[in-house]
N, C-alpha and C positions, 0 to 999 in steps of 0.2 A: 547367744541369741538375746536380743533386748526385748523386754516386755513392753511393747509399744501399743498393742491393741487395747482400746478402752472397753470396759465392761459396764453395762447399764447399772446405775446405782441401785435400782430396785432389785435387780438380780443378785447383786452382792449382798444387799441387806437380807435377802431371803436365806442366805447361807450363814448369816451371823448368828449362830446358836451354839451353846455349849453342850448340847445334848449328846453329840457323838464325839468321843475323844479322837485326837490326832487329825481331824479334818481342819484343825486350826491353821495348819500350814497352808492348806489350799485356800481357806478363807482369807488369810492375811495376804497371800499372793494376789488374789483377786482384787483386794483393796488397793494394793500397791499398783497393780496394772491400771485400775480405774483412775488413780491419781497420777499416773505416768511416773511413778517413782522407780528408780532402777537400783536402789541399794537394799541389801538384805542383811539383817542382823542374825546372830547365831542363836538367839533365844526368842520364843514367841512372846506375845503380850502377857502371858501368865508366868513368864520366867522359865519355862521349860526349855531344856537344851534339846538339840537334835536326837541325842541318845535317849532322853526321856520319852520323846515322841515315838522313837523306834520301839522302845520297851512296851509302850501302850498299844501300838498299832496292831490290828488284827487283819491279816492278809489272807485272801482266798486265792489259791492258784488253781486254775481250771486246766486240766491236762497234765499227765505225768509221763508223756512220751519223750521224744528226742529233745524238743524245746522245753518241755516242762521240767525234765530232770535238771537241765542247766539252770533254769530259773530258780528252782527250789534250792539248789546248791548255792547260787549267788545270793539269794535272800538270807539264808542262814549265815553265810560269810559276811554279809553286810550289816548284821546286827539286829535283824528282825527277830522277835521272840515268840510271836504267836502266829502260826501258819496253819491253815487248813488246805488240804489238797483233795480234789475230787476227780475221779476218772472211772469210766465204765468198762475199760478194757483190761484184759489179762496179758501177761507177758508171753511173747512168742520168741522162738529161737532167733528169728531174723532181727529182733530189736536190739540184741546184745552188742552189735557193732557200734552203736552210737548212744544208747540209753545206759549210761555208765553206772547208774545206781543199782542195776540188776546183774545177777549172775546166772549161770546155767542152771543151778539148782532152783532158781526162782521161776522157771518156765511153767506157765499154767496158773500162776498166782496173780491176784489183782495188782496192777501197777501202783495204785495209790498206796496200798498197804505196805508193799515192799519198799517203796521210796521213803515212806515215813519211818519205817523200821531202820533203814540204813542211816538216815539223817539223825535219828535219836541216838544211835550208837556213837556217831561222830560228834554230835553237839547235844549232850544230855540236858543242857540248860535251856534248850529251845522247846517250846510246847508245839508239837506237830500232830495234827489230827487228820486221819485218812477217811475218805468216804468212797466206797466202791459202789457208786450209783451213777445214774444219769443226772445231768444238771436239771432236767425237767422234773425230776422226782423230789427235789428239795422245796421246802416251803418258803413263803415270803419272809417269815421270821428268821429263817436260816441266813438269807442274804442280807437282811437288815442288820445282822450282827457284825458285819465287817467294815473296816475302814476303807479299803479299796480292793479291787479285783484285778488280778493279772492273768491274762489268757495266753496259754501256750497250746492252742488247738490247731489240728490239721484239717478240721472240717469247717467249711464255709457255713453250712447249715447251723452248726452249733454256735458259731460266732454271731450269726444273725439272731439266733434265739436269745442268747444271753444279753446282747445289746438291746433288743426290744424289751426284754423283761426288766432289766435294770432301769431303762428309761421310764417304764411304766411305774416303777417304784418311786422315782423322783417326782413324777406327776401326782401320785396318790399320797405320798407321805412327806413331801416337802424336803426340808433339810435332813430329816432322819433317813429318807430314802436316797439321798445324794451319795452315790458310790462311784467314784472315778474308776474308769477301766483303762488299764494299760494292755493293749492288744498287740500280740506279736504273731507273725506268720512267716514261714519259709517255704521255698520251693526251689530245690536244687541250689544253685549259687546265688539265688536272689532272696531277699527278705524285706520285711517292712515292720514298722512299729507305729502305733497310733495311740495318742492320749485322748480319751473320750471323757468329757465332763458333761454328764446329762443336763440338757437344757442350757448349756453354755456354748458348745461348739458342735462341729459336724459329728454325727454318730456313724457307726459302722455302715448302716444301710445307705447313708448319703453317698458313699463311695462304692456301692455294689457293682457299678459298671466297670470298676477296675479289675474285677475278677471275671474270667471267662466262664460261661456255663459249662457243666460237665459235657464232655464229648459224647454224643449219641449217634447211632447209626440207623438209617431208615430200615424198617422191617422188610420192605421189598428188596432192599439190597442184600441184607444178610440171609434172606430166605431164597433168593433166586440168583443173584449175580455177585457173589463175594469177590473182592479184589485184594483185600488185605488180611493178614493173619488175625487182626482184631475182629474182622467180620465173621470169621469162622468161630472164634471164641464166643462172640455174642450169640451166634446161632446156637452153639452148644448150651450156653447158659440161659438164654431167653426163651428159646423154642424147644430144644430137646429135653432139657432137665424137667420142665413142667410136664412134658408129655410122658416121660418115663417114670418120673417120681412125682405124681400129682399131689401127694399129701406130705411131701418132705420139703422143708425150706432149705435152699442152697446156703451153705456156710462157707464163706471165703477163707476161713481160717482152718477148715478141716482138710487135711492132706488127701483123704480118700475122695472127697468131693472134687477137689482141684485136679487130682490125677484122672478122675473119670472125665472131666471136661477136657483135659489135655488129649486123652485118647480120642474122644469124639471130634474135637476140633482138628486134630492131626489127620484123621480119616477124611474129614470134610475138605481140608486144605489140599489133600492129595488129589481129590477129584477135580480141582480147579488149578492144579499146578502152582499152589501157593506154599511158600516155605516160611519158617520163622516161628513156629509154635513152640513155646517153652513153658515150663512151669511158672517161672517168675512173671512172664508176660501175661499168662492166663490169670494168675492171681491179681496182677496189677489191673487188668481190665475189669475183673469181677468186683474188686474192692475200690476201684478208682484210686489206686495208690499214687501219692505224690512223692517224687524222689526226694530223699533227705540226705544232707551232707552235714557231718558233725561240726565242721568249722563254721558254717553258716548259722547253725543253731546256736553256737557259742557266742557269735557276734550279736545276733538279735536278742538272745537272752540277757547279755550284758547291758544292752540299751534298755530293755524292759526293766531290769533291776535298777538301773540309774534313775529312770523316770519314777519308779515307785519310791525310791529314796528321796527324790526331790519333792514329790507330791506330799509325802508325809511330813518332812522336816522343813520344807521351804528354804533349804540351804542354797538353792540355785534356781533360776528360772527353768520350768519344765518345758517339754517339747510342745511347740505350737505349729501344728499338731500332728504332722505326718512325716515320717522318715522312710526313705526308700534306700535300700542297699543292693548293689549289684556287684558280684564278684566273678561273673562269667566272662567279662571282657576287661581285664584289669581290675582295679578296685575303685569303686565309685559309690558315693552316697549323696543324697540330696534331701534337704528338709524344707518343707513349705507348709503354709496353713491351708488345709483343705476346707473349702467353704461349705457351709450348710446348704443343702439342696432344699429349696422351698417346697418342692413337690415330694420330698422324702415321705415314705409311707409310715415311718416311725416317729421322726421328730419334726416333720414339716406339716403341711396341711392335711396329710393323711387321706387325700382324695385324688383319684385319677380319673381322667375322662378318656373315653375311647369312641371313635366314630367307625361304625361298622354297618354292613348291609343288613336290612331286616330279614332277608331270606337266608342268612347264615344259620347253620345248625348250631345248637347249644354246644355240641361237642367241639366244633371249630372255634367257638369263642373261648372255651376252656383251654384249647391248645394255644391260642393267642396269648392268654394270660401266662401260660407256662413259658412261652418263648420270649416274652417281653423282658429285655435286659435290665429294666429298672425294677422288676418284680422277682424274676427267677423263681417262680413257685414250683412246687413238686407235684402236689395232688390237691388242687383247690376244690373247695366245696362252695356252692353258690346259693344264696337265698335272695328274694326280693320281697320287701314288705314282710308279710308273715308266711310267704309261700316258699317251700323248699324246692329249688330248681334241680339241684343235683348234689348229693352227698357221697363222698368217697367211702365213708364208713360211718356207722357200723354196717355190717353186711345186709341186715334187714332193710335199713334205710336206703342203701345203695340200690338194692333190687327194686324198691318201690319207686325211686326217682330215675332209674335207668331209662325208661321209655322217653323221657324228656330230651335225652342226648340227641336224638334224631329229629326233634321238632325244630321248626324255625323260631328264632328268638323273637321275631315280630309277633308270633302267636302266643308267646309266653309272657311278655311284658311290653310296656309302651316305651317309645323313644323318650330319653331323658330320665329313665328310671335309674335309681342308685342301687347297685347290687352290694350285698355284704359278702365278702370273700374271706374264708378262713383257710389256713394251710398249716401243716405240721411244722414248717420252718419258722413260723412266727407265733408268739403267744397271744397276739392281739389280732383283731379282725381288720380288714381293709375295706374302704368304701370306693367302689368303682362306678362312675356314672357312664351309661351307655347311650350314645346318641346315634340314631339311624341316619346314615348318609345315602 
């Protein structure tokens, strides 16, 4: 791939700083691209070799599952010496067929800690630190300490959050906050890798429409006219569980909970002559499990590691900026530059306009925001000026603003008002201007 796209000189200059080690490779490559130079030397301007840069680089791996295990192994084998891994999950027996850093004796333990222990035994010269936490629980200072971030996540929500958060670091801290992201994802025989340079190219949110929203089923269907086994499972988990266990949260990893759902869904399915209720399907519906294939994880992890190596050492041009792999119909891959979306709510203008009827209820407006493919929000909270329209949490504020849900939006704010929208999937707020049509 030839580095042909020019970079604005001012942007390149903004990254020309010795404050953060090992970004020199990225900085030099940006300069080469700006000058349309296609030759690369083996040492940077300070005389450091690629191995010197690898020795200094601090890599954060987010996710220690099927993809994360492969990425961690590859990074260690590629010569990286300082690696942190963060994951909030514990090991389940079902993980062992593809997450090869774990053994049966590790079931129930944190993935990040077990992965780090395994790699320390195999590579004692590598400094590996584990964090059994949510990515949202870590401070700005934590993320500012890394050279680049490699994501091996199976959650779109988590990938959106880290993308927006790292972009905000670049906005607030300049070069010190500039953390390239190598994002990998797999689904069955398909996978993709993206190189994200904050404020330089398209961010993860720019391509949000590439991902289909989670499949949901209308309440009226699952309550009255189920046609699929999934409808019966949703009925058991969404309607029956809260009715029978109002004070107990459903745990998709608890066998007793899943077995209870299987029994309820099976009985429901029998009433409507529906077959196909199984334990694995039930858990898959409850947890929205994405099918994983070890060979796909290995391919995507290899690409992620190659890109991390190139970004740190500048030994070759890095991915510009999106690669898609498909192994379900032969073997096919395609690389192309994914353009920035000017209306992106993270790296674009961060504003969206909507034309709606003034007699629409606030609850309907919230559903429109959730269904919008460019937003894909989960539980948005809305304010206008200094007025709270509706807040999902905390409970006291939700109860106080709940009466607004049934009110017409024309009675709550004027046409052309800009709403501030917050949502758990993003660490920053969005600005949505509502015009009455």
